[in-house]
C-alpha positions as CSV (number, residue, x, y, z in Angstrom):
1,M,19.6,-3.6,33.3
2,H,15.9,-4.0,33.3
3,T,15.5,-0.7,31.4
4,C,17.8,-1.9,28.6
5,T,15.9,-5.2,28.3
6,L,12.5,-3.4,28.3
7,W,13.8,-0.9,25.6
8,A,15.1,-3.7,23.4
9,A,11.9,-5.7,23.7
10,T,9.8,-2.7,22.9
11,T,11.9,-1.8,19.9
12,A,11.8,-5.3,18.6
13,L,8.0,-5.4,19.0
14,V,7.6,-2.1,17.2
15,L,9.8,-3.1,14.3
16,S,8.1,-6.5,13.9
17,L,4.6,-4.8,13.9
18,T,5.8,-2.3,11.3
19,A,7.1,-5.1,9.1
20,C,3.8,-7.0,9.4
21,T,1.7,-3.9,8.7
22,F,3.5,-3.2,5.4
23,A,4.2,-6.7,4.1
24,G,1.5,-6.7,1.5
25,D,-1.4,-6.4,3.8
26,K,-4.9,-6.4,2.2
27,I,-6.8,-3.3,3.3
28,P,-10.4,-2.2,2.7
29,L,-10.7,0.3,-0.2
30,E,-12.0,2.8,2.3
31,Q,-8.5,3.0,3.8
32,V,-6.8,4.0,0.6
33,P,-5.8,7.7,0.7
34,P,-7.8,10.0,-1.7
35,P,-4.8,11.1,-3.7
36,V,-4.2,7.4,-4.6
37,F,-7.7,7.0,-6.0
38,D,-7.6,10.4,-7.8
39,S,-4.4,9.5,-9.7
40,V,-5.7,6.1,-10.8
41,V,-9.1,7.6,-11.9
42,A,-7.2,10.3,-13.9
43,R,-5.1,7.6,-15.6
44,F,-8.0,5.1,-16.1
45,P,-11.3,7.0,-16.3
46,D,-13.4,3.9,-16.6
47,V,-11.7,2.2,-13.6
48,Q,-13.4,-0.4,-11.4
49,F,-11.5,-0.9,-8.1
50,L,-11.2,-4.6,-7.1
51,S,-8.9,-4.7,-4.1
52,A,-6.1,-2.9,-2.3
53,E,-2.9,-3.8,-0.5
54,R,-0.5,-1.6,1.5
55,E,3.2,-2.7,1.1
56,K,6.8,-1.6,1.1
57,D,8.4,-1.3,-2.4
58,D,12.1,-0.6,-2.4
59,G,11.8,0.7,1.2
60,R,8.9,3.1,0.5
61,L,5.2,2.8,1.3
62,V,3.0,2.1,-1.8
63,F,-0.6,1.0,-2.3
64,E,-1.1,-1.8,-4.8
65,L,-4.6,-1.6,-6.3
66,K,-6.1,-4.3,-8.4
67,I,-8.3,-2.7,-10.9
68,R,-10.3,-3.4,-14.1
69,S,-10.1,-1.0,-16.9
70,A,-11.0,-1.3,-20.6
71,G,-11.9,-5.0,-19.9
72,K,-8.3,-5.8,-18.6
73,K,-7.3,-6.6,-15.0
74,L,-4.3,-4.5,-13.9
75,E,-2.2,-3.9,-10.8
76,V,-1.2,-0.3,-10.2
77,K,1.3,0.7,-7.5
78,V,0.8,4.3,-6.2
79,T,2.5,6.3,-3.5
80,P,0.4,7.8,-0.7
81,F,0.7,11.1,-2.5
82,G,-0.7,9.8,-5.7
83,Q,2.4,9.1,-7.8
84,I,1.9,6.0,-10.0
85,V,5.1,4.1,-9.8
86,D,4.2,0.8,-11.6
87,I,1.5,-0.7,-13.8
88,D,1.4,-4.5,-14.4
89,D,-1.1,-6.5,-16.4
């Protein structure tokens, strides 16, 4: 009985921490994986990185970077492997 209760509580805690970690958490730019930076720099050579968030988008982990390029502020969503999945101005 106690083992089932402990297992259920542990599972609930892990799931809630996972949800909190990827619910649009701001992160330091230093924590963004290099492939994410590389793909944004390839697309926007004059990029200035402003901020970063780690979030879930349609169930998959993405990094949302706020950038400035060519005088415009943009939001770019990129997978951890460097695939750009969305660009918003």
